[in-house]
ZAFIKE-616684 format. One record per residue (C-alpha): residue number from 0; residue in three letters; z, x, y. Coordinates in Angstrom, 3 decimals, padded with zeros to 6 digits. Last residue first. Layout:
<atoms>
+-----+------+----------+----------+----------+
|  nr | rest |       c3 |       c1 |       c2 |
+-----+------+----------+----------+----------+
| NUM |  ala |        Z |        X |        Y |
...
+-----+------+----------+----------+----------+
</atoms>
This chain:
<atoms>
+-----+------+----------+----------+----------+
|  nr | rest |       c3 |       c1 |       c2 |
+-----+------+----------+----------+----------+
| 325 |  glu |  147.665 |  108.649 |  048.154 |
| 324 |  ser |  145.001 |  107.388 |  046.406 |
| 323 |  asp |  142.550 |  107.019 |  049.238 |
| 322 |  arg |  142.759 |  110.646 |  050.496 |
| 321 |  glu |  142.499 |  111.284 |  045.901 |
| 320 |  lys |  139.287 |  109.817 |  045.810 |
| 319 |  asp |  137.869 |  111.225 |  049.346 |
| 318 |  leu |  138.672 |  115.049 |  048.794 |
| 317 |  val |  134.813 |  115.936 |  048.275 |
| 316 |  ile |  134.050 |  113.372 |  050.944 |
| 315 |  asp |  136.559 |  114.812 |  053.178 |
| 314 |  ala |  135.327 |  118.501 |  052.434 |
| 313 |  phe |  131.838 |  117.038 |  053.982 |
| 312 |  lys |  133.253 |  115.575 |  056.741 |
| 311 |  ser |  134.971 |  118.815 |  058.077 |
| 310 |  ala |  131.760 |  121.644 |  056.989 |
| 309 |  gly |  129.321 |  119.248 |  059.268 |
| 308 |  asn |  129.837 |  120.930 |  061.919 |
| 307 |  lys |  130.257 |  119.113 |  065.543 |
| 306 |  phe |  126.502 |  119.095 |  067.194 |
| 305 |  glu |  125.423 |  118.177 |  070.899 |
| 304 |  pro |  121.830 |  120.388 |  071.686 |
| 303 |  met |  122.131 |  122.451 |  075.381 |
| 302 |  thr |  119.545 |  121.092 |  077.851 |
| 301 |  asp |  121.241 |  123.088 |  080.559 |
| 300 |  lys |  119.303 |  126.552 |  080.670 |
| 299 |  glu |  116.349 |  125.583 |  081.930 |
| 298 |  glu |  114.479 |  127.953 |  082.334 |
| 297 |  val |  115.331 |  129.664 |  079.138 |
| 296 |  phe |  114.400 |  125.991 |  077.535 |
| 295 |  lys |  111.087 |  126.289 |  079.118 |
| 294 |  val |  110.312 |  129.461 |  078.123 |
| 293 |  ala |  111.283 |  128.567 |  074.544 |
| 292 |  lys |  108.809 |  125.346 |  074.961 |
| 291 |  glu |  105.969 |  127.679 |  076.302 |
| 290 |  val |  106.265 |  130.363 |  073.703 |
| 289 |  val |  106.530 |  127.945 |  070.747 |
| 288 |  glu |  103.046 |  126.063 |  071.666 |
| 287 |  asp |  101.568 |  129.215 |  072.307 |
| 286 |  val |  102.013 |  130.629 |  068.578 |
| 285 |  ser |  101.511 |  127.222 |  067.165 |
| 284 |  tyr |  103.101 |  124.236 |  066.113 |
| 283 |  gly |  106.143 |  123.706 |  068.048 |
| 282 |  thr |  108.987 |  121.441 |  067.247 |
| 281 |  lys |  111.922 |  121.029 |  069.701 |
| 280 |  ile |  115.330 |  120.778 |  069.987 |
| 279 |  gly |  117.980 |  120.681 |  072.967 |
| 278 |  lys |  118.116 |  116.892 |  072.802 |
| 277 |  ile |  116.859 |  114.982 |  069.292 |
| 276 |  asn |  113.455 |  113.563 |  069.927 |
| 275 |  glu |  114.224 |  111.223 |  066.876 |
| 274 |  glu |  110.798 |  111.474 |  065.809 |
| 273 |  asp |  110.272 |  114.707 |  066.589 |
| 272 |  val |  113.119 |  115.703 |  065.247 |
| 271 |  lys |  111.913 |  113.716 |  061.893 |
| 270 |  gly |  108.258 |  116.046 |  061.803 |
| 269 |  ala |  110.038 |  118.879 |  062.037 |
| 268 |  ile |  112.568 |  118.179 |  059.371 |
| 267 |  ala |  109.503 |  117.661 |  057.143 |
| 266 |  val |  107.394 |  120.860 |  058.487 |
| 265 |  gln |  110.440 |  122.990 |  057.286 |
| 264 |  gly |  110.394 |  121.297 |  053.727 |
| 263 |  pro |  106.283 |  121.557 |  053.662 |
| 262 |  ile |  106.821 |  125.524 |  054.368 |
| 261 |  phe |  105.744 |  126.892 |  057.497 |
| 260 |  pro |  107.708 |  125.322 |  060.990 |
| 259 |  tyr |  108.399 |  126.686 |  064.129 |
| 258 |  ile |  111.738 |  125.083 |  065.188 |
| 257 |  val |  112.495 |  125.428 |  068.924 |
| 256 |  thr |  116.427 |  125.479 |  069.608 |
| 255 |  pro |  118.315 |  125.110 |  072.227 |
| 254 |  thr |  121.773 |  127.145 |  071.946 |
| 253 |  gly |  125.054 |  124.363 |  071.418 |
| 252 |  pro |  127.275 |  126.084 |  069.092 |
| 251 |  val |  126.232 |  123.571 |  066.407 |
| 250 |  val |  122.489 |  123.843 |  067.074 |
| 249 |  ala |  122.273 |  128.033 |  066.676 |
| 248 |  asp |  123.621 |  128.342 |  063.167 |
| 247 |  ala |  122.808 |  124.844 |  062.277 |
| 246 |  ile |  118.845 |  125.472 |  063.025 |
| 245 |  ser |  119.012 |  128.851 |  061.390 |
| 244 |  ser |  120.262 |  127.267 |  057.977 |
| 243 |  phe |  117.541 |  124.616 |  058.732 |
| 242 |  gly |  114.477 |  127.254 |  058.332 |
| 241 |  ala |  111.878 |  128.133 |  060.976 |
| 240 |  cys |  113.855 |  129.640 |  064.144 |
| 239 |  ile |  113.045 |  129.878 |  067.377 |
| 238 |  met |  116.701 |  129.573 |  069.691 |
| 237 |  cys |  116.988 |  129.921 |  072.923 |
| 236 |  asp |  119.836 |  130.527 |  075.638 |
| 235 |  ala |  121.162 |  133.380 |  073.191 |
| 234 |  ala |  124.943 |  134.448 |  073.531 |
| 233 |  glu |  125.984 |  131.746 |  071.132 |
| 232 |  thr |  123.467 |  132.668 |  068.628 |
| 231 |  tyr |  124.759 |  135.984 |  068.441 |
| 230 |  pro |  128.190 |  135.405 |  068.566 |
| 229 |  ala |  127.860 |  132.924 |  065.793 |
| 228 |  met |  125.690 |  134.767 |  063.246 |
| 227 |  thr |  128.224 |  135.433 |  061.221 |
| 226 |  lys |  129.084 |  138.890 |  058.425 |
| 225 |  lys |  126.317 |  140.289 |  060.329 |
| 224 |  thr |  123.029 |  142.860 |  058.992 |
| 223 |  glu |  122.340 |  145.113 |  061.580 |
| 222 |  trp |  119.290 |  144.558 |  063.275 |
| 221 |  ser |  117.101 |  147.262 |  065.032 |
| 220 |  asp |  114.620 |  147.241 |  062.113 |
| 219 |  asp |  114.049 |  143.777 |  062.477 |
| 218 |  gly |  115.865 |  141.266 |  060.201 |
| 217 |  val |  116.939 |  138.805 |  062.985 |
| 216 |  thr |  115.147 |  139.495 |  065.959 |
| 215 |  arg |  116.476 |  139.604 |  069.636 |
| 214 |  val |  114.246 |  138.676 |  073.351 |
| 213 |  ser |  114.920 |  139.430 |  076.632 |
| 212 |  leu |  112.219 |  137.435 |  078.333 |
| 211 |  gly |  109.962 |  139.193 |  081.193 |
| 210 |  lys |  106.850 |  136.622 |  080.339 |
| 209 |  asp |  105.530 |  139.967 |  078.465 |
| 208 |  glu |  108.542 |  139.849 |  076.309 |
| 207 |  leu |  108.108 |  136.778 |  075.368 |
| 206 |  lys |  103.926 |  137.026 |  074.201 |
| 205 |  glu |  105.266 |  139.891 |  072.191 |
| 204 |  arg |  107.994 |  138.296 |  070.198 |
| 203 |  ile |  105.379 |  135.707 |  069.475 |
| 202 |  glu |  103.101 |  137.602 |  068.183 |
| 201 |  gln |  105.884 |  139.432 |  066.174 |
| 200 |  phe |  107.054 |  136.062 |  065.391 |
| 199 |  asp |  103.707 |  135.099 |  063.409 |
| 198 |  gly |  105.305 |  133.792 |  059.819 |
| 197 |  gly |  107.858 |  133.194 |  058.806 |
| 196 |  phe |  108.731 |  132.329 |  055.013 |
| 195 |  thr |  112.116 |  133.748 |  054.183 |
| 194 |  gly |  113.764 |  133.724 |  057.498 |
| 193 |  pro |  111.698 |  134.457 |  060.744 |
| 192 |  ser |  114.913 |  133.942 |  063.013 |
| 191 |  met |  114.102 |  134.655 |  066.636 |
| 190 |  leu |  116.877 |  134.587 |  069.180 |
| 189 |  val |  115.639 |  134.289 |  072.434 |
| 188 |  asn |  116.850 |  135.179 |  076.372 |
| 187 |  tyr |  120.204 |  137.250 |  076.512 |
| 186 |  pro |  124.192 |  137.405 |  076.491 |
| 185 |  glu |  125.671 |  140.292 |  075.860 |
| 184 |  val |  127.567 |  139.866 |  072.422 |
| 183 |  ala |  130.854 |  140.756 |  072.518 |
| 182 |  glu |  132.051 |  142.318 |  068.750 |
| 181 |  glu |  133.731 |  140.107 |  066.585 |
| 180 |  asp |  137.298 |  139.589 |  065.509 |
| 179 |  gly |  138.094 |  135.833 |  067.221 |
| 178 |  asp |  136.897 |  134.045 |  063.886 |
| 177 |  gly |  133.419 |  133.007 |  064.734 |
| 176 |  glu |  131.280 |  129.899 |  063.417 |
| 175 |  gln |  129.321 |  129.696 |  060.166 |
| 174 |  ala |  127.049 |  126.833 |  060.442 |
| 173 |  leu |  126.918 |  123.276 |  058.355 |
| 172 |  pro |  124.755 |  121.046 |  060.240 |
| 171 |  gly |  126.147 |  117.488 |  060.315 |
| 170 |  val |  127.333 |  115.241 |  057.367 |
| 169 |  arg |  125.072 |  112.862 |  055.450 |
| 168 |  glu |  126.009 |  110.506 |  052.291 |
| 167 |  val |  123.676 |  109.643 |  049.266 |
| 166 |  leu |  125.289 |  108.027 |  046.209 |
| 165 |  lys |  126.185 |  104.682 |  047.776 |
| 164 |  ser |  122.935 |  104.561 |  049.161 |
| 163 |  gly |  120.847 |  102.722 |  052.059 |
| 162 |  thr |  121.435 |  106.358 |  054.261 |
| 161 |  asp |  122.853 |  105.366 |  057.359 |
| 160 |  glu |  122.093 |  106.991 |  060.375 |
| 159 |  asp |  125.077 |  109.190 |  062.184 |
| 158 |  pro |  124.372 |  112.456 |  060.544 |
| 157 |  trp |  120.886 |  112.544 |  062.038 |
| 156 |  leu |  120.498 |  116.403 |  062.305 |
| 155 |  cys |  121.120 |  117.129 |  058.754 |
| 154 |  thr |  123.034 |  117.978 |  056.284 |
| 153 |  val |  122.400 |  115.514 |  052.887 |
| 152 |  val |  125.191 |  115.281 |  050.494 |
| 151 |  val |  124.403 |  114.369 |  047.150 |
| 150 |  lys |  127.590 |  112.570 |  045.508 |
| 149 |  glu |  129.431 |  112.382 |  042.192 |
| 148 |  gly |  127.017 |  113.738 |  040.032 |
| 147 |  gly |  127.353 |  112.155 |  036.402 |
| 146 |  ile |  124.736 |  112.883 |  034.695 |
| 145 |  ser |  122.464 |  109.519 |  035.625 |
| 144 |  ser |  123.774 |  110.170 |  039.726 |
| 143 |  phe |  121.506 |  113.799 |  039.583 |
| 142 |  leu |  119.100 |  111.878 |  037.414 |
| 141 |  cys |  118.189 |  109.880 |  040.509 |
| 140 |  asn |  118.133 |  111.869 |  042.965 |
| 139 |  trp |  116.062 |  114.098 |  040.987 |
| 138 |  ala |  114.017 |  110.777 |  040.702 |
| 137 |  lys |  113.858 |  111.057 |  045.031 |
| 136 |  leu |  113.508 |  114.296 |  045.356 |
| 135 |  ser |  109.951 |  114.069 |  042.928 |
| 134 |  ala |  109.238 |  110.636 |  045.015 |
| 133 |  gly |  109.674 |  112.190 |  048.329 |
| 132 |  trp |  107.942 |  115.126 |  046.964 |
| 131 |  phe |  104.675 |  112.678 |  046.011 |
| 130 |  pro |  104.789 |  110.618 |  048.915 |
| 129 |  gly |  105.600 |  112.757 |  051.420 |
| 128 |  leu |  109.050 |  113.758 |  052.733 |
| 127 |  ile |  111.003 |  112.337 |  055.633 |
| 126 |  ser |  112.484 |  109.354 |  053.491 |
| 125 |  pro |  112.586 |  111.232 |  050.106 |
| 124 |  glu |  115.788 |  113.570 |  051.787 |
| 123 |  leu |  116.072 |  117.059 |  052.470 |
| 122 |  his |  119.210 |  119.340 |  053.880 |
| 121 |  glu |  121.028 |  119.023 |  049.998 |
| 120 |  val |  124.350 |  119.937 |  048.590 |
| 119 |  arg |  125.147 |  118.627 |  045.489 |
| 118 |  tyr |  129.120 |  117.298 |  044.853 |
| 117 |  val |  129.748 |  117.243 |  041.410 |
| 116 |  glu |  132.952 |  116.642 |  038.946 |
| 115 |  ile |  133.179 |  118.801 |  035.848 |
| 114 |  gly |  132.413 |  117.128 |  032.377 |
| 113 |  arg |  131.038 |  120.775 |  031.294 |
| 112 |  phe |  127.335 |  119.318 |  030.386 |
| 111 |  ala |  127.813 |  117.873 |  033.764 |
| 110 |  ala |  128.623 |  120.775 |  035.559 |
| 109 |  val |  125.995 |  123.305 |  033.352 |
| 108 |  phe |  123.644 |  120.544 |  034.920 |
| 107 |  val |  124.952 |  120.587 |  037.924 |
| 106 |  ala |  124.502 |  124.520 |  038.561 |
| 105 |  leu |  121.204 |  124.993 |  037.342 |
| 104 |  pro |  120.135 |  122.574 |  039.862 |
| 103 |  asp |  122.014 |  124.900 |  042.371 |
| 102 |  asp |  122.958 |  123.627 |  045.748 |
| 101 |  thr |  126.591 |  123.079 |  044.780 |
| 100 |  val |  130.203 |  121.817 |  045.240 |
|  99 |  leu |  132.340 |  121.872 |  042.062 |
|  98 |  lys |  135.838 |  120.067 |  041.432 |
|  97 |  asp |  138.604 |  121.078 |  039.577 |
|  96 |  pro |  137.364 |  124.686 |  039.329 |
|  95 |  lys |  138.391 |  126.684 |  035.481 |
|  94 |  glu |  137.636 |  129.675 |  037.035 |
|  93 |  arg |  136.685 |  131.328 |  033.342 |
|  92 |  met |  134.833 |  128.675 |  032.159 |
|  91 |  thr |  132.901 |  128.156 |  034.629 |
|  90 |  trp |  131.953 |  131.533 |  035.824 |
|  89 |  ser |  130.819 |  131.438 |  031.374 |
|  88 |  asn |  128.479 |  127.697 |  032.033 |
|  87 |  ile |  126.891 |  129.818 |  035.328 |
|  86 |  asp |  126.444 |  132.925 |  033.487 |
|  85 |  arg |  124.298 |  130.679 |  030.720 |
|  84 |  ile |  122.461 |  128.771 |  032.847 |
|  83 |  arg |  121.693 |  131.848 |  034.406 |
|  82 |  lys |  120.266 |  133.512 |  031.352 |
|  81 |  ile |  118.176 |  130.559 |  030.941 |
|  80 |  thr |  116.567 |  130.242 |  034.302 |
|  79 |  ser |  115.930 |  134.382 |  034.116 |
|  78 |  pro |  113.981 |  133.705 |  030.511 |
|  77 |  leu |  112.233 |  130.672 |  032.549 |
|  76 |  ala |  111.742 |  132.808 |  035.975 |
|  75 |  asp |  110.494 |  136.097 |  034.227 |
|  74 |  phe |  107.524 |  136.222 |  032.074 |
|  73 |  val |  106.232 |  132.579 |  032.355 |
|  72 |  met |  107.538 |  131.908 |  035.782 |
|  71 |  asp |  106.534 |  135.270 |  037.121 |
|  70 |  lys |  102.804 |  134.763 |  035.006 |
|  69 |  ala |  102.506 |  130.948 |  036.615 |
|  68 |  met |  103.591 |  132.447 |  040.992 |
|  67 |  arg |  101.522 |  135.288 |  040.526 |
|  66 |  leu |  098.063 |  133.281 |  039.757 |
|  65 |  tyr |  099.095 |  130.915 |  042.065 |
|  64 |  ser |  098.905 |  133.412 |  044.609 |
|  63 |  asp |  102.018 |  134.947 |  047.353 |
|  62 |  thr |  104.415 |  132.855 |  046.059 |
|  61 |  asp |  106.358 |  135.570 |  043.784 |
|  60 |  val |  109.003 |  133.560 |  041.943 |
|  59 |  ser |  112.398 |  135.365 |  041.337 |
|  58 |  ile |  115.366 |  133.579 |  039.900 |
|  57 |  glu |  118.979 |  135.619 |  039.381 |
|  56 |  ala |  121.411 |  136.047 |  036.580 |
|  55 |  leu |  124.888 |  136.381 |  037.972 |
|  54 |  gly |  126.724 |  139.016 |  039.383 |
|  53 |  pro |  130.408 |  138.391 |  040.151 |
|  52 |  gln |  131.839 |  137.383 |  043.241 |
|  51 |  glu |  134.270 |  138.371 |  045.838 |
|  50 |  phe |  134.748 |  135.917 |  048.824 |
|  49 |  gly |  135.627 |  137.691 |  052.287 |
|  48 |  asn |  132.852 |  136.947 |  054.768 |
|  47 |  met |  131.045 |  140.308 |  054.162 |
|  46 |  glu |  130.898 |  138.839 |  050.321 |
|  45 |  val |  129.250 |  135.650 |  051.143 |
|  44 |  phe |  127.119 |  137.740 |  053.305 |
|  43 |  arg |  126.290 |  140.428 |  050.689 |
|  42 |  lys |  125.477 |  137.511 |  048.172 |
|  41 |  gly |  123.029 |  136.146 |  050.487 |
|  40 |  ala |  119.695 |  137.761 |  049.284 |
|  39 |  gly |  120.486 |  136.655 |  045.662 |
|  38 |  gly |  123.324 |  135.988 |  043.882 |
|  37 |  gly |  125.210 |  132.471 |  043.518 |
|  36 |  val |  129.186 |  132.797 |  043.343 |
|  35 |  val |  132.102 |  131.304 |  044.991 |
|  34 |  ala |  135.507 |  130.533 |  043.856 |
|  33 |  val |  137.685 |  128.972 |  046.150 |
|  32 |  asp |  141.629 |  128.013 |  045.833 |
|  31 |  leu |  142.749 |  124.957 |  048.156 |
|  30 |  gly |  144.951 |  125.397 |  050.770 |
|  29 |  arg |  143.162 |  122.813 |  053.672 |
|  28 |  ser |  142.159 |  126.011 |  054.992 |
|  27 |  glu |  140.598 |  127.380 |  052.254 |
|  26 |  phe |  138.752 |  124.255 |  052.096 |
|  25 |  glu |  136.765 |  125.083 |  055.147 |
|  24 |  lys |  136.179 |  127.968 |  054.340 |
|  23 |  ala |  134.003 |  127.434 |  051.220 |
|  22 |  leu |  132.097 |  124.857 |  052.937 |
|  21 |  pro |  131.713 |  127.040 |  056.320 |
|  20 |  ile |  130.222 |  130.141 |  053.728 |
|  19 |  ile |  127.824 |  127.558 |  051.625 |
|  18 |  arg |  125.398 |  126.821 |  054.385 |
|  17 |  ser |  124.973 |  130.846 |  054.979 |
|  16 |  ser |  124.474 |  130.792 |  050.845 |
|  15 |  his |  121.550 |  128.882 |  050.747 |
|  14 |  gly |  119.671 |  130.333 |  054.120 |
|  13 |  ala |  120.386 |  133.816 |  052.653 |
|  12 |  gly |  116.581 |  133.051 |  050.114 |
|  11 |  phe |  116.075 |  131.618 |  047.065 |
|  10 |  cys |  119.930 |  132.396 |  044.994 |
|   9 |  trp |  121.010 |  129.024 |  044.754 |
|   8 |  tyr |  124.914 |  128.578 |  045.228 |
|   7 |  val |  127.646 |  127.568 |  043.572 |
|   6 |  ile |  130.428 |  126.440 |  044.830 |
|   5 |  gly |  134.352 |  125.968 |  042.619 |
|   4 |  ile |  136.986 |  124.131 |  044.224 |
|   3 |  lys |  139.944 |  124.531 |  042.990 |
|   2 |  glu |  143.631 |  122.612 |  043.901 |
|   1 |  thr |  142.196 |  119.355 |  043.044 |
|   0 |  met |  144.519 |  116.726 |  042.118 |
+-----+------+----------+----------+----------+
</atoms>
């Protein structure tokens, strides 16, 4: 019988933490003890939501140039990787989780070494990536399965499609929801969330404001760190973002969203959105295209995306064997 769930999130960007917070809360709501660890940019958000966590070695790689990336890999990333593996191993020995949920590849290997049942959180699939990255992810999925991983759970905007694999299951987007004690937010037109890799957002904001729209930008000088994005996404007529966690935070409460992708994974998701023609979600590949589609969403005010939070189904998958045996 599962009594304790361990959750380890990856340390690059805050988006990795924002998608595990709803999972942690879902498991807690079912009476399970939950231990969380990860570090990086998302550590503060996790702790603001009531999950204390110890320090954990973090891995940082400068992606501004290949030379800097290579230097960081040799002098920082490799030593940090070894230390992070040791830290995660020590944490699992101390916390003794019955099952582990993670999007950290290092935690997968620690779980396998310690014989802990592990479920991987993912938001990309081989089918939406190009030949190289698609083959790489497929190989990683196969390796995950071979070392004892139970399921790859893909959080996505097309959860009802058949994965064609017993290893992979899909759920809806994982989003933080309000718990009723947040301050009310006055309605406004556009919320922008550049994320770790987004660009051109200041230019987009200026163009939107020139059209008379009210705009807020996550992370700018006037933005205070929030426990949850829910009140701000719900109050906006439209969201403009690049990363999948920001998309999830917007579409679950029903806020129309324009995706402005940059890195390959974001571009792959945007391409799939184009194919699916999902209600309430559009893509833009230039500043002017993003502005045009955001303005249209603001003017229409009735084209809302319709998604359920995927946290409940995710928890069902993790606890499925026990449910079937009861």
